[in-house]
MARGU-693732 format. One record per residue (C-alpha): residue in one letter; x, y, z. Coordinates in steps of 0.02 Angstrom, whole numbers, padded with zeros to 5 digits, always signed. Example, Ala and Ser with C-alpha at 12.3 -4.5 7.8 and 13.67 -1.06 7.14 Angstrom:
A+00615-00225+00390S+00684-00053+00357
***
This chain:
M-00002-00010-00009I+00054+00180-00040D+00107+00284+00115V-00042+00443+00079L+00091+00541+00169D+00224+00516+00034G+00250+00700+00008A+00261+00671-00205F+00106+00569-00200I+00011+00680-00119T+00087+00811-00225D+00039+00719-00396H-00144+00734-00303L-00117+00919-00276H-00068+00952-00455A-00210+00846-00540L-00336+00961-00399R-00255+01104-00473V-00298+01057-00651Q-00492+01028-00588L-00494+01189-00474V-00446+01282-00671A-00556+01178-00768V-00695+01247-00659K-00628+01430-00633P-00533+01481-00779A-00493+01634-00707L-00398+01539-00577R-00197+01511-00604A-00147+01359-00552E+00033+01381-00502E-00039+01516-00389I-00161+01402-00305A-00084+01348-00135P-00112+01197-00022E-00186+01303+00131A-00307+01400+00009S-00499+01387+00031L-00595+01326-00101T-00740+01447-00036E-00652+01587+00046D-00492+01625-00047L-00537+01533-00219G-00718+01609-00218F-00800+01447-00258D-00999+01458-00228S-01124+01305-00253M-01115+01279-00429N-00933+01296-00442L-00926+01143-00291E-01056+01039-00404A-00970+01051-00528L-00798+01008-00458G-00891+00849-00382R-00916+00805-00542R-00772+00826-00608I-00689+00726-00469R-00809+00587-00462E-00762+00561-00639A-00566+00554-00595Y-00586+00476-00417P-00733+00349-00419D-00688+00305-00235F-00665+00466-00146D-00805+00505-00034L-00854+00680-00088M-00991+00686+00041H-00864+00622+00172W-00726+00757+00138L-00898+00898+00148D-00928+00841+00328Q-00754+00857+00378T-00704+01011+00326F-00878+01090+00380Q-00836+01003+00569S-00640+01084+00545E-00700+01227+00461S-00563+01211+00348D-00607+01160+00156S-00412+01183+00082V-00337+01128-00068G-00220+01034+00019S-00350+00928+00136M-00446+00879-00036A-00279+00836-00103E-00259+00729+00039S-00404+00644+00028L-00376+00616-00166A-00221+00528-00113A-00292+00409+00026S-00441+00360-00082E-00334+00312-00231S-00197+00228-00105V-00356+00093-00038R-00408+00043-00222P-00374-00145-00237A-00230-00207-00347R-00302-00263-00507P-00267-00444-00540H-00136-00470-00687Q-00191-00526-00839V-00117-00696-00900P-00092-00675-01107R-00171-00815-01173V-00066-00919-01303
***
């Protein structure tokens, strides 16, 4: 299993999330989105933007429980880009390995 605290692994998910954020709000610049940035406070995501982001994330990360992440963020009052990237990395790391396909001869 991949250690979700592995910085490179989380960085990959952070980069992918930044791409998704810019796809929803093209005025954003991916390289300027800090991990500690709040989706709602700093990046200005409203309910429509969050819904669009949710659709994109579910497509890319079918195992990610967006509702669980939202519940956690409302309890902690921190909807940071970094916390979502960590959750995405965690959901990806628990995905079961695919069995190896043996070619038919």
